[in-house]
C-alpha positions in Angstrom: 45.6 16.1 201.4 42.5 14.0 202.3 44.5 10.9 201.6 47.3 12.2 204.0 45.0 13.1 206.6 43.1 9.8 206.4 46.5 7.8 206.9 47.3 10.2 209.8 44.1 9.1 211.6 44.7 5.4 210.8 42.1 4.9 208.1 43.7 2.2 205.9 41.5 1.6 203.0 42.2 1.8 199.3 41.2 5.4 197.7 40.0 5.7 194.2 40.3 8.4 192.0 39.9 9.4 188.3 42.4 11.0 185.8 42.5 14.1 187.8 44.7 12.4 190.1 47.6 12.3 187.6 50.3 14.3 189.1 49.3 13.6 192.9 52.7 12.5 193.7 54.4 15.9 193.1 55.7 17.8 195.9 52.9 20.6 195.7 49.9 17.8 196.1 51.1 15.2 198.4 54.1 16.7 199.9 57.4 15.2 200.6 56.1 11.6 201.8 55.1 10.2 198.4 54.2 6.9 200.2 51.1 8.6 201.8 49.2 7.7 198.8 50.4 4.2 198.8 47.4 1.8 198.1 45.3 4.4 196.0 44.1 3.4 192.6 43.2 5.9 189.8 42.2 5.9 186.1 44.5 7.4 183.6 45.2 7.7 179.9 48.5 5.8 180.4 50.9 4.4 182.9 54.3 5.6 183.0 55.8 2.1 183.6 53.6 0.7 180.7 56.4 -0.7 178.3 54.6 0.2 175.1 57.1 1.3 172.7 55.2 4.4 171.3 54.4 5.6 174.9 58.0 5.2 176.1 59.4 7.0 173.1 56.9 10.1 173.7 57.9 10.2 177.5 61.6 10.1 176.9 61.4 12.9 174.1 59.1 15.0 176.4 61.5 14.6 179.3 64.5 15.5 176.9 62.8 18.5 175.4 61.2 20.0 178.4 63.2 18.8 181.4 60.2 17.5 183.2 57.9 14.3 183.3 55.0 14.4 180.9 51.4 14.2 182.6 48.3 12.6 180.8 47.4 16.2 179.3 50.6 16.3 177.5 50.1 12.8 176.0 46.5 13.5 175.3 47.4 16.9 173.5 49.9 15.1 171.4 47.3 12.5 170.4 44.7 14.9 169.6 47.0 16.8 167.3 48.3 13.6 165.6 44.7 12.4 165.2 43.8 15.9 163.4 46.8 15.5 161.1 45.6 11.7 160.4 42.0 13.0 159.7 43.3 16.0 157.6 45.4 13.4 155.5 42.5 11.0 155.3 40.0 13.8 154.2 42.5 14.9 151.6 41.2 18.4 152.5 41.3 21.3 155.2 37.3 21.4 155.0 36.0 21.2 158.4 33.1 18.8 157.3 35.5 16.6 155.5 37.7 16.6 158.6 34.9 15.6 160.9 33.8 12.9 158.7 37.4 11.5 158.6 37.6 11.7 162.5 34.4 9.8 163.0 36.1 6.9 161.1 39.6 7.0 162.3 41.6 4.2 163.7 44.4 6.0 165.6 47.3 4.2 167.5 48.5 6.8 169.9 50.8 7.2 172.8 47.6 6.8 175.3 46.5 3.6 173.3 44.4 2.9 170.3 41.6 5.3 169.7 38.3 4.8 167.7 34.8 6.4 167.9 31.3 4.8 168.3 28.2 5.8 166.5 27.6 8.6 169.1 31.0 9.9 168.4 32.1 8.8 171.9 35.8 7.7 172.0 36.7 4.1 172.4 40.1 3.6 174.1 42.1 1.9 176.6 42.1 3.0 180.1 44.9 2.3 182.4 44.3 1.5 186.2 47.2 2.9 188.3 48.3 1.6 191.7 50.3 3.9 193.8 52.8 1.7 195.4 56.0 2.4 197.2 55.4 6.1 196.4 55.4 5.7 192.6 52.8 5.1 189.8 52.6 1.5 188.8 50.3 -0.1 186.0 48.0 -2.3 187.7 45.7 -3.3 184.6 44.2 -2.0 181.5 40.9 -2.2 180.0 39.2 -1.3 176.7 36.4 1.7 177.6 33.7 -0.2 175.6 34.1 -3.4 177.8 
């Protein structure tokens, strides 16, 4: 609503947002005129137009299964579950301490990008910068979170 109102009063500046902006172009958020958000940038876990094969396969499968477009939380949930599977396999056990140790040393190639953890257990992963252009999400650039 703030972006729409700013445009209505003639404020023509780029708006910046975080991953909570994923879904801003839906009818119940921005309204019918998706171009109201044009020129805004936000960070996200992936961009729908990113050509990465693993991501595109996930987005297609999700759309076919559920009849709607995936949002970042869908992809993050998938990656979290698959990281857990990988950690359990790496640990060779369902013991929680063994799984946590395996997660700390995981190198996961997910739909939201490659994920590892630093010495403080913070995730190191790729962040997508999205530009809203012509009423659509467009990948502007990617950067690694430890850069």
